N, C-alpha and C positions, 0 to 999 in steps of 0.2 A: 419856366414859362412855356406856354403852348403857342403854337403858330398854326395858321391856316395855310396848308401847302397843297399845291397841285400834284396829283399823282395820276398815272394812267387809269382809266376806267376799267374795272374788272369785267370779265366775261363769264358767263355761266356755262358749265359743262353739263354732261348728262346727269340727270337727277338733281340739278341745281336750279335756283331761282335768282335772277338779278333783281334787286330791289332799289328803287329810288327812295332814299331815306327821307322821312318828313320830320322826325323828332327823336331825340335820344335823352333819356333820363340819366342823372348822375347819382352815384352812390359811393359808399365808403371804400370799396375796392378801387374805384376810379381815383378817388382822392389819395389812396395809398401810393398808386403809381405816380400820380402828379407830384406828390411830396417827396418822392424818391425812396419811400419805405419799401416799395415792391418794384424792383427793377424790371422793365419790359424785356422781352426776348432780344430785341434789337432796336436801333434808332435809325430813322424816324419810326414812330409807332402810332397806330390808330387806336384810341381808347373807345370805351363805350360798349355796353352790352344790353341796355334797356331800350330797345328800339322799335319803332313803327314806321312803316313806309307803304309804298305802292309798287306792285309788280311791274317791272319794266321789260322783262324778257324771261322766257322759260326754256330750260334745256331739254334735250331729248329724253323722253320717258316720263316727263312730269305730267301728272294728271291731277285734276281737281282745282287747278288755279288758272286764271286768265290774266292777260296783260291789262293793267289798269285797276286791278282788284286791291283793296286795302288789306294790309296784313300786319301782324306782329311777329317778331322773331323769338323763338325759344333758344337762348344763346348758350346752352350747354349741350354740345354735340356728343352724345354717348355712342359707343360702338354698336350697341344693340346685340352683341354676340357673346360677350364674356359672361361668366357665371353670375355676377351681380345683376347685369342687364337682363339675363334670362329669368332671374328671380324677381324682376320688377323693381330692383333697387339701383336704378340707373345713376343715382347721385353718387354711388360708390364705384362707378366705372373707372378702371385704371387708365383707360385710353381716352377719357372725356376731354374734349377740347373746350376750353373756356374762352368765349369770345371776348376780345378786348384785353385778355390777360395772357393767353397762350397762343391765340390766333388773332389776326387783326380785327379791330372792333367796328362799331356801327356809327361812330361819330364822323360820318363821311357822307358825301353826296350819294354814292352808290355802294352797295354791299351785296355779296353773294352768300347764299345759305343753302344747305341741303333741304330738299323739299319736305322731308320728314319733320323739319323743325320750323316750318313756315305756316302760320295759322291765319286763315282768312277771317276778317271781321267785317261787320256791317259798315257801310260808308258814312253813316250819320253819327258814329261814336266819336265824341270829342277827342282831339289829339292828346290833350293832357291826361285823359283817362288811359289812352293806349300806351303812353310811355310809362305808366305805372303797372302794366300787366305783369311784367317779370317780377318785380319785387313783391307785388301782391300775391304771386304764386309762391314765393319763398315763405310769406306769412301763412298762407293757407296750408302749406306742407308742414310747417311747425305746429299749427293747430291740430292737424290730422294726426301727426305722430304723437302728440301729447296725450290723446285720448280724453281730453277735457270735455265735459258734457254741459249742456245748458243748465243754468241755475247755480253753478259753482262760481267761485271767485278766484282771481289770480292777481299777481303782481307782475307788471311789465317794467323792466329797468331799461331806460333809454327811450327817448321819443324823437329820434331822428326819423328820416323818412321810412326806414324799415320798421321802427317801433310804432310809428303812426299807422302804417298799413296793418300791422298786427293788432293794434287796438281796435281798428275798424272791423277787422275780421272777427275778433273775439266778441265784440259788442253785438254784431249781427248774429253771432252764434248763440246769443242769450247768456253770455258770461258777464258777471260784474267785474269790471277791469279797473284796477288801481295802478297808477303810473308814478314812477319815481324818476324825475328828470330835473337837473339843475338849471337848464335854460328855460326861463319863464315863458318865453314866446312859444317854445315847443310844447311845454306843459299845457298852456292855454289851448293850443290847437288840438292836442290829444283830448282835452276835456270837451272841446266843441264836437268831437266825434263820438261822445258818449262815455268816455272814460272819466275816472275820478282821481283827484290828487291823492297820492298815498299818504295816510296819516303818519305823523312823525314818531309815534310811540312804538311800543313793542308788538303791535298786532302782527300775527303771522297769517300765511296764505297757503292753501293746499297746492297751488301751482305757481311756478316762477318761470317767466319768459325773459331771458337776458339777451338784449339786442345790441347793446352798445359795444361790447368787446373792450370797454375801458378798464384800465387797471383798477382793481379793487371792487368793481361793480359786481362781479360774480360772487365774491365773498360776502359783500353786503347783502346781496339778494338771498344767498343761501341762509344767512342768519335770520331771515324773515320767512323761511320755509317751515311750514308746520310739520310735525312728525308724520311719517309715511308720505311726505309730499313728493311732487314730481318737479324737477327743474329741467327746463328745455333751454339749451345754449345755442344761440344763433350768431351772436357777434363773433367775429374772427380776430379777436385780440391775440397777440403773440407773447405777452408777458406771462411768466410762470404764475400759477395759482398757489396761494398759501392755504392749502386745505389739509385738514387732518382726516385721515381715513377713519379714525374713531368717531368724529362728528358725523360723517356720512353713514357709517354703520349703525351708530347709536340712534340716529334719526330715521333709519331705514328709508333713506332717500333713493328715489329713482332718478338717475341722471341720463338725459337724452341729448345727444348732439344732433342738431338738425341742419344738414348740409343741403342747400338749394332745394331741389324737388325731384320727383321721379317722373320720367317720361313714359307714356304720354298723359297719364291720368290727371296729374296736378295742373298742368297747363291747360288741358281741355276744360277742366272745371272752372278756372278763372275766365277763360275766353267765353265759355257758355253763360257765365253770370253777368257779362257786361251789360246786357240789355234787360236783366231781370228787374221787374218793378219793385221787388222787395229788397234790392241792393242799392246802397247809396253809391254815388259816383266815386270811382277811384280817385278822380282828380281833386276830391275834397282835401287831399293831403298836400296838394301842390301849392307852393307859395310864390315861386319866381320862375319866369321864363326869359331866356336870353337868345338873341340871334347868334348865328355861328361866328360872326365877326367879333363878338364880345365873349368868346369862350373862356378867356382868362378870368374875366369878371364872374362868369358863371361858376367856375371852380372855386374861386375865392369866396363867393357867397355861400356855396354849398356846405362849407364847414360849420357855419353858424346860423344858417337860415331857419326860419320857424317851421318850414315844411320842405317838401321836395323841390329840387331845382332841376330844370330841364333845358335843353338846347333846341331851339326851333330851326330846322334846316331848310325851311321854306317850301 
């Protein structure tokens, strides 16, 4: 069970930004900590990494931001100095700090973030769009890494909030998207975004995007991958896979693991598209919002909700 607890307000040091949080989205990694499957570094612990807020103070050396400005936080603080970071693969940074998982999160009245990971946004962007920026960037990075081009088709397994945002991104990219999802309400929401329910027969697809991490879902998806197909794994399931190397080799499968995104390009792309007239609102994937006092109800709902769940911090 979660509780709303009073803690000292953080202060920002040199190169940091103090943010008055306005909203935080919930995702599978938050639920894993909440359910005890992923123990936090210590207790009490502040969850949440999909956050938007307003600049409350800036530290020495911070440029390009002003107090009162609306911002979103890129919650994977890479070191920017190791070999993967220098190569542009910041998602592989060994020193990467994961907000809400390895460092305190954003489900709080105030949070502090390094200025490099604080992105200004227009003041008229709806809050429910802003709390979707981070998972939308995860979706965009997976699409980018896949190499899929407009006019092709794919199978998306899992239509939780991450799967929904991926469906949205792929449809806008000009891809025909088929979805496999046992939750009827989630499947319906995916179809409302332009996806199609996957046929029950033996039809195969040149691309697979696996978002659920659920036991068996990877294997089921791979069985529907066409020869020479590409499978992109996004879901962070921990159960061992029952895969035959022969099946992968004989099918000449390309297997891609897509971990979060790479700084700064992927996040910059999502933020830049927020007001694009050709983009549908990110908030179209949102189904439920809860005040902070009802945070337990929010976490309980997120496990089965038809869309994304977020917490309104006022």
